[in-house]
N, C-alpha and C positions, 0 to 999 in steps of 0.2 A: 220387901212383901210383894211390891207389884211387879218386880223384874222376876220374881221365882216363879208367879203365876205365869207370865207370858213366855218364858222360857218351857215352862211344861206342857203350855198349849200347844204351842207349834212342833209337831213331831217330823218324823223325817217321813212320813205320807204323805204331811202336807206339802213339805219342800218338793216333794216329786212331781204332786199333781199342780203346784204352783210354776215348776218349770215347763210341764208339759204345755198348760196354758199359754204362757210367754211366746215357746215355739208355733203352737198353732196361731197367736195373734199374728207374729212374725212372719208366717208365709203368707197367711192373706193379705199382709200389708204390701208387703213384696209385689206378688204378683196382682193386683188391683191394678198397677201402671205399665206391666210389663209381658202386653198379649202377645202372640208370636205374629208375626206380621205375614197376611194370608200371599199365596203364591201367583205371580201372573202367570194368565193364561196364554200356552204357544199355538193355542189353535190357530190357523190361518187358512181355512178352504172357500172355496166357491160352491157353495150347495147348489146354485141355482141359478141358471144363465134362460131367459125366455125374451125373446119377443113379440112382444104385445102387440094385437092387428090394432090397438088404441094410439100407441104410441109410434107406429112404422107404416107407411103403404104397403099393404097387405092384406087381404082378405082372411087369415088364419095365424093362430098364435102358432108362432115356431119354439120349439123346446129342443136346446141344444145338448149332445151328449157331453157328457164331463169324463174324461177320463183321470184319473187322481195320481195312475202310475205314473205315466208321461206328463202330467200336467197339461194337456192340450185339452183345449171346447171347439168342438165343430159341429156345422149345422147345416144345411142345405135351403136356402129360398126360396121361397113358388117362383118359376119361369118368369123373366125379366126383370124381376126385382133390381132395383136400384142401390146395390149395397153402399155407397160412398156416403149415407148419412143416415145409418142407423142408431137407434136407441135400444139399449138390452137393459132389461131388468135383473138385476145382480143381486143375489144372495149370499150373504156372508158368516162365517163364524162369528157369534157371539164378541164382543168386544175389542174384534179386528176391526180394521179400515181398508180402505180400497182406496187407490191412486187416480183412477177416473169412473165418474157416474152420469158422463156426459153422452152425446152421438158422437159415434166413432165412424170414420170410412174404413170398410173391412176390405178395400179392394186386398192389399196385403194382409201377411196375420200380423194381428193386433197382441199384444201384451198388456196382461193387466196383473199390478203388482199388491200382494195384500199383506199385513202389515200385522202380527199376532200384539195383544195387549204386552206380552214381554219384549217386544222388538223385531222379532225374528220375523222372516218375510218367506214368502212363495211368489212364484211368477208364472202365472197362467199364459200361454201362446192360445187364440183364438183365431180357428181359420174358417171362416165362410162363404159358402160358394152359392151361386144363384144361375140357373142353365139360362140360357139368352132366348129372348123369343125369336122365332122365327124371320122377323122384321128385322130383328136386329142381329141378326148374321147375314143377311143380306146387305145390310150397311155394310159391315165387315169387310163384305167383299167390293164393296164402291170405296172404302176408306184407303185398303191395302192397295187399291189400282187406280191413284188418281186420272190416269190418261185412257183410262176405258171408256169405249161406246156401247155401253150397254145401256143407257137412256130410260133408266129407272128412276121415277122420280118419288123416292120414297117417304118425302114429307104428305104428298097425296094420295098415298099409297092405302086405299080401306081394304080392298081385297088383292091380297098377293098375286092373288092366280090370273090377275090385269097386265101383271108384268109381262115385259116380251121374256119367253125362254122358260117364265114360271108356272108351273103347274100344283095344283092344291090338292088337297084332299080333308076336308074339317080343320081349314086352316093350317095343317100342317103339308108342308113343300115335300110333296114326292116327285117332281121330277125338273131337273134344271140343266139346259139346255143353253151353252154360251158356245156360240163359233163365230170366232173372227171378230173377239169383241177387245182386243187391246189387254188380256189376263196375263200376267208376268208373274203374281201371286196369290196363290190360293190360302190364306189366312188360317189359321189353326181352328176358328172359330165355325168350320166347314163341317167340324165334328159334332155339331150339336143339332143339325138336319137330321137327327134320327132314326124319322121316316123316311127315309128318302130312299127311292126304287130306283131312279137312270137319273146317271151324271153324266153329262157330253160339256166335257171342256175342251173343244178342239180347236185346231187352227187359231190358237194364241203361244202367248211365249213362256208357259211352263218353263224352270229348269228343275224344280223340285216341287216334294209331294210335304205334306204335314203330317206328323206320324198320325195325328186325331183323324187322319183318313179313315185308320180302323175303327171308328167306332161308327161307321155307317153299315151297321151289321144287318141293315134290310137290304142293301143295294143288292140289284141283281143285275146290271146293266153299268159298266163303266167303259167311257170311252174317251180317251188322253190322247186321242189321234192327233200328228202334227202339231207338235210342242218341241222344246226341248230339254226334256227330262233325259238326267244323265244316269240316275238310279232309283230307283223306290224303296221306300222304306220297312222294314220289315213287319208292321202293322199290318201293311197291303195281308197278310195273312189269316189276321181276324175277320176279313170279308166273310164269312162261313156260307151263306146265301148267293157270292155271286156266281152268273150262271155266264159272262158275256163280259170280256177284257178287251181292248183295243188299245195298244201301244205304239200302233204303226207312224213307221215317220220321226222316231224321236233318236237320241244320241247314247241308247243303252249301251253299255259294255258287258252286263251282267244281271243275271236275276238274282232276288235272294231266296235261299232255299224255305223261307217261307210259303213262298207260292204253292210249293207241292201240299199246303193244306187245305187249297181251294176246291175241295173234295164235289162240288156240285157245278165246276167247272165246266160249261162245254165246248167255248169256240175263244181260241188266245188267239192274237193277231200280234208277230214280233215283225211284221215287214219292215224295211228298210231301217234297221237299227247299226248296232256295230257290234255284235254278238258274236264271242268266236267258240262260243260251246253254247249245247243243250245242255240243260241240269238232267241230273239223273233222277231228281226227286220229279221232274215230269211224270215221269210211268207211273206216279201212285196218283195221277189224276185221272181216276178209272170210268170217269164219265165223260170227258175229252170225245170230242167228236170231229172238230176241225181246229188245222194247227197251219197256221202262214208264217214263215218264216224266211221270207223270200230276201235278197238283200242285204246281207249280213256278211260277218266273215269266216262261215261256221265251216271246218275242215273234218269231224267226223258226226256221227249219231250217236248217241248213247245207246249199249245194248239193252236198255230199260225199259227203251222205244216201243218193244215187243210186247209189254205190258199196258200197253195200250189198248185192252180189250175193244173198247166201243169207237174206236176211232173210224173215221167215213172219209174224209179225204184230207191230206197233209201237202203240203208244198215249201220247196226248198232251193226254188231256181235265184240263179244269179249268186251263191257262195265260192269256197273252196274245197268244195266237198271233195275227199279220193276217195271213201272206201264207204259203203253201205253193210250196217251189222246184218249178218245172218238174221239175227232175232227180229227183224222186220217181217219174216215170213208167220209172224204169229200173229199176226194183224187180219185175222181172216174176215171182219168185217170191213174193211178199208177198199173205198170205191174208186180213187182215186189219188194218186199220186206222182207228184211234177218234181223232177230234178234236173229240169233245161240249166243249162250255163252252169257246168259245173267242171271238175276234173276228175271224172270219175271212171275206170280204166276196166272195173268191172262190176258188175252185178252178182249177188248169190244167188244162187240156184234157188234156193228155199222161197224166194217170192216165189215160185210154182205154187207154195202153198195156199197165196191169195185167193180163194177162190172166187168173191166177191167183186174183185179188179175190174173194173170197166176202162179206166184211164192209165194208162202210163206213159211220160212224158221223159223220155230220155236225151231230148235234142240238147246239141253242140256240146257233146262229151266225147274224150277221146277213147271210146269204144272200139272196140273191133267186132265183136260178135255178143249175143243175147243168149244164155241158157235154153236149152230148148223148151225146157219147161216151162219157163215164160212164154215162151213165142204160142206154148199149147195152150195157153191158158184160158179158161173161158170160167164168164161169171155164173155163179148159183142161179140167175135168172134167164141162162140160155144166150145172153148177149157175146157177141166177140169182140175180145180184148182188142182197144185200139190202143195200138204201140207206135209210140212217136221216136224215130232216133236219125242220125245222120245218114245220107245216101250211102252205099255199102255197107252197111252193119249189119251182118246176117246172125242168123239164129245158128247154135252149137251146142 
């Protein structure tokens, strides 16, 4: 009786419900201890790189620039900062780690490795620079020339303007005059004297100039006479304010074409070098008034010489010049021209167009005659041309 009652009570509907309950309970039982493992982070960035004044010998916080594309970090410290032991404050991605968090020597580029939580890595290269102080630059000149006779006492130099040959303005070196002081090297640090207006290093033993000379953009007067310089760096063309350039008594065999960019140059002294040509680009120097190239190995003068419209005086004595281009007649502002001691056979009649010419020196050339137009030349101010030639040379 009891068995018949139990069978009638458990219907198929009850069986289905019971099975569903078992499935649900089984599902909860399985998921309780089998949650998925969280994925580890791959973030590995330096998000901030700062030199705090509280941690470093500086008077202002310096925030570095981070370039995520190239993975480089750069910053410029205040002038004169010692970058050999700087401590940066570095912020990185969450869960990531960094290999260094101590003070570092930033004289050369420094690498930092960031490791993400998943073990992947990123390397950042940090470049830190600091302009030298004016005193440090002068010290660099001393250090580069141990045999110098400058006589600078840098340890006790409170006012740099009291050093021999040094003039300052508001603490910046504006004039540097070094004459016969046994200087053989001009260090790259010279480029830090950005306020320099006058630089004279004559009667020394310089053989080269550093490219950094081009940083002296305020320089108006550069005198490098009586050295042993064989070539000039192309960066010389960056001296956009240069008005006077003296290269007398060196060993130059050529000039860089960049010299044609010195648009403000008014005086150029190339005497006593080993030049065999005058660059055509000199014709671009429209403000040039005085050009001296005596004692070289010149054979000809470029036709572009006629473009120097403001030229007042030129001298090419003691070369090997055999001819003068007719274009020289375009120099209507020229007052003095000296071609002494060359091998010139004739001069162009176009020189008769140089209406302001007062002095013409043709001494010691194998000339037979001078064009009548030149002999008849009178200057615009009414003065008679002084013509110097060998005895027996007449007008024709």
